[in-house]
C-alpha positions in Angstrom: 97.9 64.3 105.5 98.9 67.8 106.2 99.7 69.3 102.7 97.4 71.4 100.8 96.4 71.0 97.0 97.1 73.7 94.3 93.8 74.5 93.2 93.8 78.3 92.7 94.4 79.7 89.0 95.6 83.5 88.4 92.1 84.9 88.3 90.8 83.1 91.3 94.0 84.5 93.1 93.3 87.9 92.1 89.7 87.4 93.3 90.9 86.4 96.7 93.0 89.6 96.9 90.2 91.8 95.7 87.8 89.9 98.0 90.1 90.8 101.0 90.5 94.3 100.0 87.1 95.8 98.6 84.9 95.3 101.5 85.3 97.1 105.0 87.8 99.5 103.9 85.8 101.3 101.2 82.4 100.5 102.7 83.3 101.8 106.6 87.0 102.8 107.3 86.9 105.5 104.7 84.3 107.3 106.5 86.3 106.8 109.7 89.4 107.9 108.1 87.5 111.2 106.9 87.0 112.1 110.4 90.8 112.0 111.0 92.0 113.5 108.0 89.2 115.6 106.3 89.0 115.9 102.5 92.7 115.0 102.8 91.7 111.4 103.6 92.5 111.0 99.5 96.2 111.6 100.4 96.1 109.2 103.2 94.4 106.6 100.9 97.4 107.3 98.4 99.8 107.2 100.9 98.5 103.6 102.3 98.4 102.4 98.7 101.8 103.1 98.2 102.9 101.6 101.3 100.8 98.6 100.6 102.4 98.3 97.1 106.0 98.1 98.5 105.0 95.7 101.1 103.2 93.7 98.7 106.1 93.5 96.3 108.0 92.3 99.1 105.5 89.6 100.2 105.3 88.5 96.2 109.1 88.1 96.1 109.3 85.9 99.2 106.1 84.0 98.2 107.6 83.0 94.9 110.4 81.6 96.6 108.5 79.9 99.6 105.1 79.1 98.1 103.6 77.5 101.4 100.7 78.5 103.6 101.8 81.0 106.3 103.0 83.9 104.5 105.4 85.9 106.7 105.3 83.2 109.5 107.1 81.1 106.9 109.4 83.7 105.4 110.7 85.4 108.6 111.1 81.7 110.2 113.3 80.9 107.3 115.1 84.2 106.6 115.2 85.7 110.0 114.7 83.1 112.9 112.2 81.0 114.5 111.2 83.5 117.0 110.9 86.4 114.4 108.5 83.9 112.3 106.7 82.9 115.3 105.7 86.7 116.2 104.9 87.5 112.6 102.3 84.6 113.0 101.0 85.6 116.3 100.7 89.3 115.0 98.7 88.1 111.9 96.4 86.1 114.2 95.7 89.2 116.1 95.4 91.4 113.2 92.9 89.5 111.4 90.9 88.2 114.3 90.2 91.8 115.1 89.7 92.8 111.4 87.4 90.1 110.9 85.3 91.1 114.0 85.1 94.6 112.6 84.1 93.2 109.3 81.4 91.2 110.7 79.9 94.3 112.6 79.8 96.5 109.5 78.2 93.5 107.7 75.4 93.6 110.3 75.3 97.5 110.1 74.6 97.5 106.3 72.5 94.2 106.1 70.5 95.2 109.1 69.7 98.7 107.7 68.5 96.9 104.6 66.1 94.0 106.3 65.2 95.4 109.6 67.0 92.3 111.3 69.2 92.7 114.3 72.7 93.8 113.3 74.3 91.5 115.9 72.5 88.6 115.1 73.3 89.0 111.1 77.0 89.3 112.3 76.9 86.1 114.1 75.1 84.3 111.3 77.9 85.6 108.9 80.6 83.9 111.1 78.9 80.7 111.2 78.1 80.7 107.4 81.6 81.6 106.4 83.0 78.9 108.8 81.1 76.0 107.5 81.9 77.1 103.8 85.6 76.7 104.6 85.0 73.2 105.7 84.2 72.4 102.1 87.5 73.3 100.6 89.0 75.9 98.7 87.6 75.4 95.3 84.2 76.2 96.4 84.9 79.2 98.6 86.6 80.6 95.4 83.9 80.4 93.4 81.5 81.9 96.1 84.3 84.8 96.6 84.5 85.7 92.6 80.6 86.2 92.6 80.6 88.2 95.7 83.3 90.4 94.4 81.9 91.1 91.0 78.4 92.1 92.6 80.3 94.4 95.1 82.3 96.1 92.4 79.1 96.7 90.3 77.4 98.3 93.2 80.3 100.5 93.9 80.6 101.7 90.2 76.8 102.4 90.2 77.5 104.9 93.4 80.3 106.7 91.8 78.3 106.9 88.4 75.1 108.5 90.1 77.4 110.4 92.6 79.7 112.5 90.3 77.1 114.9 89.3 76.3 116.0 93.0 80.0 116.3 93.8 80.9 119.9 94.9 84.2 121.6 95.1 83.3 123.4 98.1 83.1 120.1 100.0 86.9 119.8 99.7 87.5 122.8 101.8 89.4 123.2 104.1 91.3 120.3 102.5 93.4 119.1 105.5 92.1 120.7 108.8 94.3 118.5 111.1 97.4 118.6 109.2 100.2 116.2 108.3 99.1 114.4 111.6 95.7 113.8 110.6 96.9 112.6 107.2 99.3 110.2 108.7 96.9 108.8 111.4 94.4 108.0 108.5 96.9 106.4 106.3 97.9 104.0 109.1 94.2 103.3 110.0 93.4 102.7 106.1 96.6 100.4 105.6 94.4 97.6 107.3 91.9 98.0 104.3 94.9 97.3 101.4 96.3 94.6 103.7 94.2 92.1 102.2 96.6 91.7 99.3 98.4 89.5 101.7 95.9 86.8 101.4 97.3 85.8 98.0 100.7 85.3 99.7 99.4 83.3 102.6 97.6 80.9 100.3 100.8 80.4 98.4 100.6 76.8 98.8 97.5 76.5 97.1 98.1 78.6 94.2 99.3 77.1 90.7 102.5 78.3 89.3 103.1 80.3 92.4 106.3 82.2 90.9 104.4 83.4 88.2 100.7 84.0 89.4 101.4 85.2 92.9 103.1 88.5 91.9 100.7 88.9 88.9 97.7 88.7 91.2 99.0 90.7 93.9 99.8 93.6 91.5 96.4 93.5 89.8 94.6 93.1 92.7 96.1 96.2 94.4 95.9 98.4 91.4 92.1 97.8 91.1 91.5 98.2 94.9 93.4 101.6 94.8 91.3 103.0 92.0 88.0 101.8 93.4 89.0 103.4 96.7 90.1 106.8 95.7 87.0 106.9 93.2 84.4 106.2 95.8 85.8 108.1 98.8 86.3 111.2 96.3 82.6 110.8 95.4 81.4 110.5 98.8 83.3 113.3 100.3 82.5 115.5 97.3 78.8 115.0 97.8 77.9 115.3 101.4 81.5 116.5 102.8 83.9 114.8 104.9 82.3 115.9 108.3 79.1 114.2 107.3 80.7 111.3 106.0 82.6 110.4 109.1 79.5 111.4 111.3 77.6 108.6 109.4 80.4 106.2 109.7 80.4 106.8 113.6 76.6 106.6 114.2 75.4 104.3 111.6 78.3 102.3 110.6 77.0 102.7 106.9 78.5 105.7 105.8 78.4 105.3 102.0 74.6 104.8 102.3 74.4 108.6 103.6 76.3 109.6 100.5 74.2 107.6 98.1 71.9 109.5 95.8 68.7 107.7 94.4 66.8 105.2 96.2 67.7 102.3 94.0 71.3 103.0 94.5 71.0 103.1 98.1 69.4 99.5 97.6 72.0 98.4 95.3 74.7 99.8 97.8 73.4 97.9 100.8 73.3 94.7 98.7 76.7 95.5 97.4 78.2 96.1 100.9 76.5 92.9 102.3 78.2 90.9 99.3 81.5 92.8 99.7 81.8 92.7 103.5 80.7 88.9 103.2 83.6 88.4 100.9 86.0 90.1 102.9 85.2 88.2 106.1 85.4 84.9 104.1 88.8 86.0 102.9 89.7 86.8 106.7 88.6 83.8 107.8 90.4 81.8 105.3 93.7 83.5 106.1 93.4 83.0 109.6 92.8 79.3 109.4 95.8 78.9 106.7 98.1 80.8 109.3 96.8 78.8 112.3 97.4 75.6 110.3 100.9 76.7 109.4 101.9 77.5 112.7 100.4 74.3 114.1 102.4 72.4 111.5 105.6 74.4 112.5 105.0 73.4 116.1 104.1 76.9 117.6 100.2 75.9 117.9 98.8 72.8 119.3 99.3 70.0 116.5 95.5 69.3 116.3 95.0 72.6 114.2 97.2 70.9 111.6 94.5 68.5 110.7 93.3 68.4 107.0 90.1 66.5 105.9 89.1 65.1 102.7 88.4 68.1 100.9 91.9 69.4 101.4 90.4 72.1 104.2 92.5 72.6 107.6 89.1 72.0 109.0 90.4 72.2 112.9 91.9 75.7 112.3 88.9 76.9 110.6 86.5 76.1 113.5 89.2 77.6 116.0 89.3 80.7 113.9 85.4 81.1 113.5 85.1 80.3 117.3 87.5 83.2 118.1 86.2 85.8 115.7 82.5 85.2 116.9 83.8 86.0 120.4 85.5 89.0 119.3 82.3 90.3 117.8 80.8 91.2 121.0 83.2 94.0 121.5 81.0 95.9 119.1 83.4 98.7 118.3 84.5 98.7 114.7 87.1 101.7 115.0 88.8 100.2 118.2 89.2 96.7 116.5 90.4 98.5 113.3 93.1 100.3 115.2 94.4 97.5 116.9 94.4 95.7 113.6 96.5 98.4 112.3 99.3 98.2 114.6 99.7 94.5 114.5 99.3 94.3 110.9 102.2 97.1 110.3 104.7 95.4 112.6 103.9 92.3 110.7 104.9 93.9 107.6 107.9 95.1 108.8 109.0 91.8 109.3 107.8 91.0 105.9 110.2 93.7 104.4 113.2 92.5 107.0 112.8 89.0 105.4 112.9 90.3 101.8 116.2 92.1 102.3 117.7 88.8 103.2 117.0 87.3 99.5 119.5 86.6 97.4 120.0 88.7 94.3 118.7 86.0 92.0 115.8 85.3 94.1 114.3 89.1 94.1 111.6 90.1 92.0 112.4 94.0 92.7 115.1 96.1 93.8 115.9 96.0 97.7 115.1 99.7 97.9 111.4 98.6 97.6 111.8 96.5 100.8 113.6 99.5 102.7 110.8 101.6 101.4 108.3 99.4 102.7 109.9 99.0 106.0 110.1 102.8 106.6 106.3 103.3 105.8 105.6 100.6 108.3 107.6 102.2 111.1 106.3 105.6 110.3 102.5 104.7 109.9 102.9 102.7 113.1 104.4 105.8 114.9 101.0 107.7 114.1 98.6 105.2 115.8 96.9 106.5 119.0 98.7 105.5 122.2 96.0 103.4 123.5 95.9 101.1 120.5 100.0 101.2 120.8 99.7 100.1 124.3 97.3 97.2 123.3 99.6 96.1 120.5 102.5 96.0 122.8 100.1 94.0 125.1 99.4 91.5 122.4 103.4 91.2 121.6 104.0 90.4 125.1 101.3 87.9 125.2 102.6 86.1 122.2 106.3 86.0 123.8 104.8 84.5 126.9 102.8 81.8 124.7 106.0 80.9 122.8 108.1 80.7 125.9 105.5 78.4 128.0 104.4 76.3 125.0 107.9 76.0 123.4 109.3 74.8 126.8 106.2 72.3 127.3 106.7 71.0 123.8 110.5 70.6 124.2 110.0 68.9 127.5 107.3 66.3 126.3 109.9 65.4 123.4 112.5 64.5 125.8 
């Protein structure tokens, strides 16, 4: 059997979307982005949020019509071409493996600061625990995810409530020290933080009443995440300044802890960060396993990865994803991993918008202008990524084309 059961309701779908967004982005990436844009990181967050909303609505329209695991791998294959679909899947795997490794490293930094244990060992332990959890099916993983998200949001609310009295207007000047280029670079970097909304579409085959629940969950998760990001980042920058916020991100990997006030808030934040980053990691690994499953079912990855166990879990794909991410953790550079993820995920959503433009009038949930806007955002933000990361992204695309050529030819030959 290689079909998945519909076991996720609307609340669970929102939870998976939030679980994929409220984590590494708010606890780590915002600090690095403040170093790129200064206090204007708030504009970068807003710009990345609008781009994510446009792309999210395109994803929702496609997911409602094609509610199968695989996200844009399925959509681009059906609406553009099999090659476009393969490249979308390949880019997703590249984006989420690097993002998952960055998330595990961030988890190790926060949890290590709170416990005194070696951060790298904690990162590895998270990879093992999340992989094992996914082997037992999505219903259990969904319950764990909802609990983690609730604890994370409570910790961030405490951070904002206690930090607002310490906000100083002077910390927002100069507002944009690196001009528009800094704002755009930070927005491209931060887009990765919002891109977790795609988890809802990737799980389309396992969501109940997908035409109603997928768009509803996607919009709700994006709205909540955007409000949290802006409130937390404004509080952090206003409390200690953008330079100190960025410095903490680069030196400790736990920038919000530097901006926290009372000791009990620091402790709550460390705990909330651990739960949030654990939730994000679980969601990333979940998305990776479903994409690998879909690509294996479609013949673009080895067929063994399409195997499903009695718990309706694509266990082979989950194990493979866990091993791959565990290896990437050894890179130990959050910013580099996130920048590579930014390029690949922006190209991925560019393909999403192109596929959405091929929908018939009666299939659309929104006007085609939304997809055009999403495509424009993807191209503009991708162009703002540093040249070194662009070169790495081009290499990933070339490797994908090589894999498709070799694996596709071998598969065709064996079928003769």
